[in-house]
C-alpha positions as a Markdown table, in Angstrom:
| # | Residue | x | y | z |
|---|---|---|---|---|
| 1 | Met | -20.1 | 21.1 | 36.7 |
| 2 | Ser | -17.9 | 19.2 | 39.2 |
| 3 | Ala | -16.2 | 20.9 | 42.1 |
| 4 | Leu | -13.0 | 20.9 | 40.1 |
| 5 | Asp | -14.7 | 22.6 | 37.2 |
| 6 | Glu | -16.3 | 25.2 | 39.5 |
| 7 | Arg | -12.8 | 26.2 | 40.8 |
| 8 | Ala | -11.4 | 26.4 | 37.2 |
| 9 | Ala | -11.5 | 29.7 | 35.4 |
| 10 | Leu | -13.5 | 29.9 | 32.1 |
| 11 | Leu | -11.8 | 31.1 | 29.0 |
| 12 | Ser | -13.1 | 32.2 | 25.7 |
| 13 | Ile | -12.2 | 29.9 | 22.8 |
| 14 | Gly | -9.5 | 32.4 | 21.7 |
| 15 | Glu | -7.9 | 32.5 | 25.1 |
| 16 | Phe | -8.0 | 28.7 | 25.4 |
| 17 | Ser | -6.4 | 28.5 | 22.0 |
| 18 | Arg | -3.5 | 30.7 | 23.1 |
| 19 | Leu | -3.2 | 28.7 | 26.3 |
| 20 | Thr | -3.0 | 25.3 | 24.6 |
| 21 | His | -1.5 | 26.1 | 21.2 |
| 22 | Val | -4.5 | 24.5 | 19.5 |
| 23 | Ser | -6.1 | 26.6 | 16.8 |
| 24 | Val | -9.7 | 27.9 | 17.1 |
| 25 | Lys | -10.6 | 26.0 | 14.0 |
| 26 | Ala | -9.3 | 22.7 | 15.5 |
| 27 | Leu | -11.2 | 23.3 | 18.8 |
| 28 | Arg | -14.4 | 23.9 | 16.9 |
| 29 | His | -13.8 | 20.7 | 14.9 |
| 30 | Tyr | -13.1 | 18.7 | 18.1 |
| 31 | His | -16.3 | 20.0 | 19.6 |
| 32 | Asp | -18.3 | 18.9 | 16.5 |
| 33 | Leu | -16.7 | 15.4 | 16.9 |
| 34 | Gly | -17.4 | 15.2 | 20.6 |
| 35 | Leu | -13.7 | 14.9 | 21.2 |
| 36 | Leu | -13.4 | 18.1 | 23.4 |
| 37 | Ser | -16.6 | 19.9 | 24.3 |
| 38 | Pro | -16.6 | 23.3 | 25.9 |
| 39 | Ala | -17.3 | 23.6 | 29.6 |
| 40 | Arg | -20.0 | 26.1 | 28.8 |
| 41 | Ile | -21.8 | 27.5 | 25.8 |
| 42 | Asp | -23.5 | 30.8 | 26.2 |
| 43 | Pro | -27.2 | 30.2 | 25.3 |
| 44 | Gly | -27.6 | 33.7 | 23.9 |
| 45 | Ser | -24.5 | 34.2 | 21.8 |
| 46 | Gly | -23.4 | 30.6 | 21.3 |
| 47 | Tyr | -19.9 | 31.5 | 22.4 |
| 48 | Arg | -17.8 | 28.6 | 23.6 |
| 49 | Phe | -16.0 | 28.7 | 27.0 |
| 50 | Tyr | -13.4 | 26.3 | 28.2 |
| 51 | Ala | -12.2 | 25.5 | 31.7 |
| 52 | Thr | -8.5 | 25.8 | 32.5 |
| 53 | Ala | -8.7 | 22.2 | 33.7 |
| 54 | Gln | -9.4 | 21.1 | 30.1 |
| 55 | Ala | -6.0 | 22.3 | 29.0 |
| 56 | Pro | -4.2 | 18.9 | 29.6 |
| 57 | Thr | -6.9 | 17.2 | 27.4 |
| 58 | Ala | -6.3 | 19.6 | 24.6 |
| 59 | Gln | -2.6 | 19.2 | 24.9 |
| 60 | Leu | -3.0 | 15.4 | 24.8 |
| 61 | Ile | -5.0 | 15.7 | 21.6 |
| 62 | Arg | -2.3 | 17.9 | 20.1 |
| 63 | Arg | 0.4 | 15.4 | 21.0 |
| 64 | Phe | -1.5 | 12.6 | 19.4 |
| 65 | Arg | -2.1 | 14.6 | 16.3 |
| 66 | Asp | 1.6 | 15.3 | 16.2 |
| 67 | Leu | 2.0 | 11.6 | 15.9 |
| 68 | Asp | -0.6 | 11.5 | 13.1 |
| 69 | Met | -3.1 | 9.5 | 15.1 |
| 70 | Pro | -6.6 | 9.7 | 13.5 |
| 71 | Leu | -9.2 | 11.7 | 15.5 |
| 72 | Asp | -11.5 | 8.7 | 15.9 |
| 73 | Arg | -8.7 | 6.7 | 17.5 |
| 74 | Ile | -7.9 | 9.6 | 19.8 |
| 75 | Lys | -11.5 | 9.7 | 20.9 |
| 76 | Val | -11.4 | 6.0 | 21.8 |
| 77 | Val | -8.2 | 6.6 | 23.8 |
| 78 | Leu | -9.7 | 9.5 | 25.7 |
| 79 | Glu | -12.9 | 7.6 | 26.4 |
| 80 | Ala | -11.2 | 4.3 | 27.4 |
| 81 | Thr | -11.9 | 3.3 | 31.0 |
| 82 | Asp | -9.6 | 0.3 | 30.7 |
| 83 | Pro | -5.9 | 1.4 | 30.8 |
| 84 | Thr | -4.9 | -1.8 | 29.0 |
| 85 | Val | -7.2 | -1.0 | 26.0 |
| 86 | Arg | -6.0 | 2.6 | 25.9 |
| 87 | Asp | -2.3 | 1.5 | 26.0 |
| 88 | Glu | -2.8 | -1.1 | 23.3 |
| 89 | Ile | -4.3 | 1.5 | 20.9 |
| 90 | Ile | -1.4 | 3.8 | 21.5 |
| 91 | Ala | 1.1 | 1.0 | 21.1 |
| 92 | Asp | -0.5 | -0.2 | 17.9 |
| 93 | His | -0.3 | 3.3 | 16.5 |
| 94 | Leu | 3.4 | 3.6 | 17.4 |
| 95 | Arg | 4.1 | 0.3 | 15.8 |
| 96 | Gly | 2.5 | 1.6 | 12.6 |
| 97 | Met | 4.7 | 4.7 | 12.8 |
| 98 | Glu | 7.8 | 2.5 | 13.2 |
| 99 | Arg | 6.8 | 0.6 | 10.0 |
| 100 | Gln | 6.3 | 3.9 | 8.2 |
| 101 | Leu | 9.7 | 5.1 | 9.4 |
| 102 | Glu | 11.3 | 2.0 | 8.1 |
| 103 | Gln | 9.6 | 2.5 | 4.7 |
| 104 | Thr | 10.8 | 6.1 | 4.7 |
| 105 | Arg | 14.4 | 5.1 | 5.4 |
| 106 | Ser | 14.2 | 2.5 | 2.6 |
| 107 | Ala | 12.8 | 5.1 | 0.2 |
| 108 | Val | 15.5 | 7.5 | 1.1 |
| 109 | Ala | 18.2 | 4.9 | 0.5 |
| 110 | Ser | 16.7 | 4.0 | -2.8 |
| 111 | Leu | 16.5 | 7.6 | -3.8 |
| 112 | Arg | 20.2 | 8.2 | -2.9 |
| 113 | Gln | 21.2 | 5.1 | -5.0 |
| 114 | Leu | 19.3 | 6.4 | -8.0 |
| 115 | Leu | 20.8 | 9.9 | -7.6 |
| 116 | Glu | 24.3 | 8.4 | -7.3 |
| 117 | Gly | 23.7 | 6.4 | -10.5 |
| 118 | Gly | 23.6 | 3.1 | -8.7 |
| 119 | Gly | 21.7 | 0.6 | -10.8 |
| 120 | Pro | 20.0 | -2.6 | -9.7 |
| 121 | His | 21.8 | -5.9 | -9.2 |
| 122 | Pro | 22.8 | -7.7 | -12.5 |
| 123 | Leu | 19.7 | -8.9 | -14.3 |
| 124 | Asn | 19.2 | -12.6 | -14.6 |
| 125 | Val | 16.5 | -13.5 | -17.1 |
| 126 | Asp | 14.9 | -16.9 | -17.7 |
| 127 | Phe | 12.5 | -17.6 | -20.7 |
| 128 | Arg | 9.5 | -19.8 | -20.0 |
| 129 | Thr | 6.4 | -20.7 | -22.0 |
| 130 | Pro | 3.8 | -21.8 | -19.3 |
| 131 | Ala | 0.8 | -23.7 | -20.6 |
| 132 | Ala | -2.7 | -22.5 | -19.8 |
| 133 | Gly | -3.8 | -24.0 | -16.6 |
| 134 | Pro | -6.7 | -23.9 | -14.0 |
| 135 | Ala | -6.6 | -21.5 | -11.1 |
| 136 | Leu | -8.7 | -19.9 | -8.5 |
| 137 | Met | -9.1 | -16.4 | -9.7 |
| 138 | Ala | -10.8 | -13.1 | -8.8 |
| 139 | Ser | -10.7 | -9.9 | -10.8 |
| 140 | Ala | -11.7 | -6.3 | -10.1 |
| 141 | Arg | -11.3 | -2.9 | -11.6 |
| 142 | Val | -9.3 | -0.9 | -9.1 |
| 143 | Thr | -7.3 | 2.2 | -8.7 |
| 144 | Trp | -3.5 | 2.1 | -8.3 |
| 145 | Asn | -3.7 | 2.8 | -4.5 |
| 146 | Glu | -6.5 | 0.4 | -4.0 |
| 147 | Val | -4.4 | -2.5 | -5.2 |
| 148 | Phe | -2.3 | -2.6 | -2.0 |
| 149 | Glu | -5.4 | -3.4 | 0.0 |
| 150 | Trp | -7.5 | -5.3 | -2.5 |
| 151 | Leu | -4.8 | -7.8 | -3.5 |
| 152 | Pro | -3.9 | -9.2 | -0.1 |
| 153 | Asp | -7.5 | -9.3 | 1.0 |
| 154 | Thr | -8.5 | -11.1 | -2.2 |
| 155 | Leu | -5.6 | -13.6 | -2.0 |
| 156 | Thr | -6.7 | -14.3 | 1.7 |
| 157 | Asp | -10.1 | -15.2 | 0.4 |
| 158 | Leu | -8.7 | -17.5 | -2.3 |
| 159 | Arg | -6.4 | -19.1 | 0.2 |
| 160 | Arg | -9.4 | -19.8 | 2.4 |
| 161 | Arg | -11.1 | -21.5 | -0.5 |
| 162 | Ile | -8.2 | -23.8 | -1.3 |
| 163 | Gly | -7.4 | -24.6 | 2.4 |
| 164 | Ser | -4.2 | -25.9 | 3.8 |
| 165 | Asp | -3.7 | -28.9 | 1.5 |
| 166 | Thr | -0.5 | -27.9 | -0.5 |
| 167 | Ala | -1.1 | -30.8 | -2.9 |
| 168 | Leu | -4.0 | -28.7 | -4.4 |
| 169 | Arg | -1.6 | -25.9 | -5.4 |
| 170 | Gly | -0.1 | -25.7 | -8.8 |
| 171 | Gly | 2.2 | -22.9 | -7.9 |
| 172 | Pro | 2.6 | -19.7 | -5.8 |
| 173 | Asp | 0.1 | -16.9 | -5.4 |
| 174 | Gly | 0.2 | -14.4 | -8.1 |
| 175 | Ala | -1.5 | -11.5 | -9.8 |
| 176 | Ile | -2.0 | -10.3 | -13.4 |
| 177 | Tyr | -1.9 | -6.5 | -14.0 |
| 178 | Ser | -3.6 | -5.1 | -17.1 |
| 179 | Ala | -1.7 | -2.5 | -19.2 |
| 180 | Glu | -4.4 | 0.0 | -18.2 |
| 181 | Ile | -3.5 | -0.1 | -14.5 |
| 182 | Phe | 0.0 | 1.1 | -15.3 |
| 183 | Glu | -1.0 | 3.6 | -17.9 |
| 184 | Ser | -4.1 | 5.2 | -16.2 |
| 185 | His | -3.6 | 3.9 | -12.7 |
| 186 | Val | -7.1 | 2.5 | -13.0 |
| 187 | Gly | -7.7 | -0.9 | -14.5 |
| 188 | Glu | -8.3 | -4.6 | -14.0 |
| 189 | Val | -6.2 | -6.7 | -11.7 |
| 190 | Thr | -6.6 | -10.5 | -11.3 |
| 191 | Ala | -5.5 | -12.3 | -8.2 |
| 192 | Phe | -4.9 | -16.1 | -8.6 |
| 193 | Ile | -3.7 | -19.3 | -7.1 |
| 194 | Pro | -2.7 | -22.0 | -9.7 |
| 195 | Leu | -4.4 | -25.4 | -9.1 |
| 196 | Ser | -2.9 | -28.8 | -9.5 |
| 197 | Ala | -4.5 | -31.8 | -11.1 |
| 198 | Ala | -5.5 | -33.0 | -7.6 |
| 199 | Ala | -7.6 | -29.9 | -7.2 |
| 200 | Gly | -10.1 | -30.9 | -9.9 |
| 201 | His | -12.9 | -31.0 | -7.4 |
| 202 | Ile | -12.5 | -27.3 | -6.5 |
| 203 | Asp | -14.9 | -25.1 | -8.4 |
| 204 | His | -12.9 | -22.3 | -9.8 |
| 205 | Ala | -14.2 | -19.3 | -11.7 |
| 206 | Gly | -12.6 | -17.4 | -14.6 |
| 207 | Asp | -10.5 | -18.3 | -17.6 |
| 208 | Pro | -7.4 | -20.5 | -17.3 |
| 209 | Leu | -4.1 | -18.7 | -16.6 |
| 210 | Pro | -2.8 | -17.2 | -19.8 |
| 211 | Glu | -0.2 | -19.1 | -21.8 |
| 212 | Gly | 2.7 | -17.9 | -24.0 |
| 213 | Pro | 6.4 | -17.1 | -23.8 |
| 214 | Met | 7.6 | -14.9 | -21.0 |
| 215 | Ala | 10.8 | -13.3 | -19.9 |
| 216 | Val | 11.1 | -13.8 | -16.1 |
| 217 | Thr | 13.3 | -12.3 | -13.5 |
| 218 | Val | 13.3 | -12.3 | -9.7 |
| 219 | His | 12.9 | -9.3 | -7.5 |
| 220 | Asn | 14.2 | -9.6 | -3.9 |
| 221 | Gly | 13.0 | -7.1 | -1.4 |
| 222 | Pro | 10.2 | -4.5 | -0.8 |
| 223 | Leu | 7.4 | -4.4 | -3.4 |
| 224 | Arg | 7.8 | -0.6 | -3.6 |
| 225 | Glu | 11.1 | -1.2 | -5.3 |
| 226 | Leu | 9.5 | -3.3 | -8.0 |
| 227 | Asp | 9.6 | -0.4 | -10.4 |
| 228 | Arg | 13.3 | -0.8 | -10.8 |
| 229 | Thr | 13.0 | -4.4 | -11.6 |
| 230 | Tyr | 10.2 | -3.6 | -14.1 |
| 231 | Ala | 12.4 | -1.0 | -15.7 |
| 232 | Ala | 15.4 | -3.4 | -16.0 |
| 233 | Leu | 13.3 | -6.3 | -17.4 |
| 234 | Gly | 11.1 | -4.2 | -19.7 |
| 235 | Gly | 14.2 | -2.4 | -21.0 |
| 236 | Phe | 15.9 | -5.8 | -21.6 |
| 237 | Val | 12.9 | -7.1 | -23.5 |
| 238 | Ala | 12.7 | -3.9 | -25.7 |
| 239 | Glu | 16.5 | -3.8 | -26.4 |
| 240 | Gln | 16.4 | -7.5 | -27.4 |
| 241 | Gly | 13.6 | -6.8 | -29.9 |
| 242 | Met | 11.3 | -9.2 | -28.1 |
| 243 | Gly | 8.6 | -6.8 | -27.0 |
| 244 | Ser | 5.1 | -7.0 | -28.3 |
| 245 | Arg | 3.4 | -3.9 | -29.6 |
| 246 | Thr | 0.1 | -5.1 | -28.0 |
| 247 | Arg | -0.9 | -3.7 | -24.6 |
| 248 | Thr | 0.0 | -7.0 | -22.8 |
| 249 | Ala | -0.6 | -7.7 | -19.1 |
| 250 | Ile | 2.2 | -8.3 | -16.7 |
| 251 | Arg | 2.2 | -11.3 | -14.3 |
| 252 | Glu | 3.8 | -11.4 | -10.8 |
| 253 | Asn | 4.4 | -14.6 | -8.8 |
| 254 | Tyr | 4.9 | -14.2 | -5.1 |
| 255 | Leu | 7.4 | -16.8 | -4.2 |
| 256 | Val | 7.8 | -15.4 | -0.7 |
| 257 | Ser | 5.0 | -13.1 | 0.2 |
| 258 | Arg | 3.5 | -11.2 | 3.2 |
| 259 | Phe | 1.8 | -14.5 | 4.1 |
| 260 | Asp | 5.2 | -16.0 | 4.6 |
| 261 | Thr | 7.2 | -13.2 | 6.3 |
| 262 | Asp | 6.8 | -9.9 | 8.1 |
| 263 | Asn | 10.2 | -8.7 | 6.8 |
| 264 | Glu | 9.6 | -6.8 | 3.6 |
| 265 | His | 13.3 | -7.3 | 2.7 |
| 266 | Gly | 12.7 | -11.1 | 2.7 |
| 267 | Leu | 10.0 | -10.9 | 0.0 |
| 268 | Val | 10.7 | -12.7 | -3.3 |
| 269 | Thr | 8.7 | -11.8 | -6.4 |
| 270 | Glu | 8.9 | -13.1 | -9.9 |
| 271 | Val | 8.1 | -10.6 | -12.6 |
| 272 | Cys | 6.9 | -12.2 | -15.8 |
| 273 | Trp | 7.0 | -10.1 | -19.0 |
| 274 | Pro | 5.2 | -11.5 | -22.1 |
| 275 | Val | 7.5 | -11.6 | -25.1 |
| 276 | Leu | 7.4 | -12.7 | -28.7 |
| 277 | Ser | 8.1 | -16.4 | -29.3 |
| 278 | Arg | 11.4 | -15.8 | -31.1 |
| 279 | Arg | 14.1 | -13.1 | -30.3 |
| 280 | Gly | 13.9 | -10.3 | -32.8 |
| 281 | Glu | 10.5 | -11.4 | -34.2 |
| 282 | Lys | 8.4 | -8.4 | -35.3 |
| 283 | Glu | 4.7 | -8.1 | -35.5 |
| 284 | Ser | 3.2 | -7.7 | -39.0 |
């Protein structure tokens, strides 16, 4: 023990818990992780004893946990010898909290609008019948929560394959969501980048993009608000008698995506809902 430790009183884990407002269970966990080790462990009883000089460290950990910082990042902060590295880790975590706060504010605003009966903006629907065409594609069976990491990572890989030559593109990035992903929150999702005729030399895997008539509307703003646009467009299709009874996949085209802006309110997404070829047509 250092000279400072020798002058510090030793406390039982319970006493140290009361001193720092950190639970005994948490202190044991921090010890197991090597985050905050006792100043002394009795070799006979195994009892943990902490020095009063360790209280500021325990309080630091508690402050970081109040900010929802993961324990592994707290450990890096506490062990950092370079103040610049330490400060950047803290700053990065605070930036993440600010983003989360903004998302929470948006969610509260959306909730209030729903509770007050405020509907979405007037729905503008276009009808298109895209032809099947080549595309860079990648598919995976994922859970609902995994989509939000899998899709941008996969589109990044596809973008790397196509490079920066915009002449090779046949349209914006997009994704196709199976009916199962909505119904079971587990299912197939396909990320794609349409290819132009000039991209014939690019080796692409998978089937061509599906063809057939679609009802299309544009969603402006955060992706977490897409459910309202889905409800409006899906309701419109059903009310017009154009809906298919088959479990059709839904397509999204990302006209302005996270690759283009950091402002989630600047995102622009087309939602493409497969429909019957004629209004009111029924399946046999």
